[in-house]
Structures are given as structure tokens and as C-alpha cells.
C-alpha positions as CSV (number, residue, x, y, z in Angstrom):
1,X,95.8,145.5,95.7
2,X,97.1,143.0,93.1
3,X,95.3,139.8,92.7
4,X,97.2,136.6,93.8
5,X,98.0,134.1,91.0
6,X,96.0,130.9,91.2
7,X,97.6,127.6,90.3
8,X,95.6,127.3,87.1
9,X,96.7,130.8,86.0
10,X,100.3,130.0,86.5
11,X,100.0,126.6,84.8
12,X,98.2,128.2,81.9
13,X,101.0,130.8,81.5
14,X,103.7,128.0,81.6
15,X,101.8,126.0,78.9
16,X,101.4,129.1,76.7
17,X,105.1,129.9,77.1
18,X,106.0,126.2,76.2
19,X,103.7,126.2,73.3
20,X,105.2,129.4,71.9
21,X,108.6,127.8,71.7
22,X,109.0,125.9,68.5
23,X,109.7,122.2,68.7
24,X,113.3,121.2,67.9
25,X,113.9,119.9,64.4
26,X,115.0,116.4,63.5
27,X,118.5,117.8,62.6
28,X,118.8,119.7,65.9
29,X,117.9,116.6,67.9
30,X,120.3,114.4,65.8
31,X,123.2,116.9,66.3
32,X,122.6,117.0,70.1
33,X,122.4,113.2,70.3
34,X,125.7,113.0,68.5
35,X,127.2,115.5,70.9
36,X,126.0,113.4,73.8
37,X,127.8,110.4,72.1
38,X,131.0,112.5,71.8
39,X,130.8,113.7,75.4
40,X,130.6,110.0,76.4
41,X,134.0,109.5,74.7
42,X,132.5,107.6,71.7
43,X,131.9,104.6,73.9
44,X,129.1,102.3,73.0
45,X,125.7,103.2,74.5
46,X,122.1,103.3,73.6
47,X,121.4,105.6,70.7
48,X,117.7,105.7,71.6
49,X,118.5,107.0,75.0
50,X,120.9,109.6,73.5
51,X,118.0,110.7,71.2
52,X,115.5,110.9,74.0
53,X,117.9,112.9,76.2
54,X,118.6,115.3,73.3
55,X,114.8,115.8,72.8
56,X,114.3,116.5,76.5
57,X,117.2,119.0,76.6
58,X,116.1,120.8,73.5
59,X,112.5,120.9,74.5
60,X,113.5,122.3,77.9
61,X,111.9,119.4,79.8
62,X,113.2,118.6,83.3
63,X,115.5,115.7,83.5
64,X,113.7,112.6,84.7
65,X,114.8,111.4,88.2
66,X,116.4,108.0,88.4
67,X,114.7,105.5,90.8
68,X,116.7,105.2,93.9
69,X,117.4,101.7,95.1
70,X,116.7,101.0,98.8
71,X,118.7,98.3,100.4
72,X,117.6,96.3,103.4
73,X,120.0,94.7,105.8
74,X,118.9,91.4,107.1
75,X,120.6,89.7,110.1
76,X,120.3,86.0,110.4
77,X,121.1,84.5,113.8
78,X,122.8,81.1,113.7
């Protein structure tokens, strides 16, 4: 009967797989950041955010979740 994978074994495998993938080069990140700028229609934006997004995409990291804003309705009786 095969042994069930433990959490630490699967985590270790994921880390090894990620470590085996070479990090993106400066030129690759720059090219992807420029593509993001082009996809935005050449409109002004934050170049640092484009760069960080390019790094995440090329590294295969999951996209960060945006914080959701919760609204509260308050009734005031007059």
C-alpha cells in the first residue's frame, strides 16, 4: 500500500521544483513590464508596480489578492 504524502513532503517537493526553475533575468522582467505597459494602452501608471507584477508572473508566484472593502450602512433616525 502506498504511503500517503505528508504536508511537509509535498511542501518540500514544491520548494525543490521552484528552486530548480531559474530566476528570470533583468531583461526578461524589463520586457514583461513593458508589455504590461503596452497592454494598459500606454497610459500612465506606476512603473514599479509593472515591474513587480512582471517579476511575480515570470517567477510563477500566485497573484496577490486585493483587499476587499466592506461597507457598512448606518441609518440615522431624525
